N, C-alpha and C positions, 0 to 999 in steps of 0.2 A: 739703082738710084730712081729710074723712072716708073711712073704708074703707080706708086706706094703712096705716097703725099705730096702735097704741093709743098714748096720751099718756102719760107717765111724770111722774108729778105730785111737784113736792117735798113737799108737804103729807101729814102722817099720815091715817090713814083711821079713822073712826069711824060707825057705820052711823046713829047718831042725831045725828050733829052738825048738820045743817042745820036741826033743831029749837031748839037755842040757840044759834045762831052768830049772827055781826051781820049787818043787813040787807044792808050794802053791803060788798064786798072781804073775802069770809070765808078767814081763811089756815087753817083746819083746825085741831085740836087741837093741843096745846104737844107731846104724845107719843105712841107706838104703836108694833103691832108689823108694820104692814101701811103701805104707801103709797098712795096714791090713783091710780087708773086713769082715763081717760076716752076715751070713743072705743070704736071698735071697729076690725077689721081684715080683711084679705083672709081671713083663715083661720075667720070667723066667721059666723055667719047674720046675714041683715039684720036681726031683732029685735037685736041687740045692736051692732049696726055703728054705731048714730047717736050723732053728735057728744056728745049731751046724756047718753049712757049713763056712769053712773058703777060702779066697782067697786073692787077694791082688789087687791095683789099684797106679797108679801113681797120685802123689799129684797134679797133673796141670789137670788134667780131672775132668770133669762136668757133670754127669748125673742126670737128673730127677727123678730116683728111688732110689738114694744115702741119707740118713739123717746121725744124728747122736743122741746120746743117753747121756744126760747130768748125771754124776757121779762124787763122791767125796769121797775121803779116809774118813774113820773114825778111 
């Protein structure tokens, strides 16, 4: 899963969210201007290609190295 594409996330991004988030299953802020992004891709340095890397992106941008993962609550 790592180093192929960034994972486009449905939650909004806030740089300080994890300081105030629930301990289990944080869903992200209710609103925002940027979406969360995880991981890295083939066009980035190894430093930011880790699966744990988090960043953000405007919902209006489109890049060839962004994808998404289908998941459901159980």
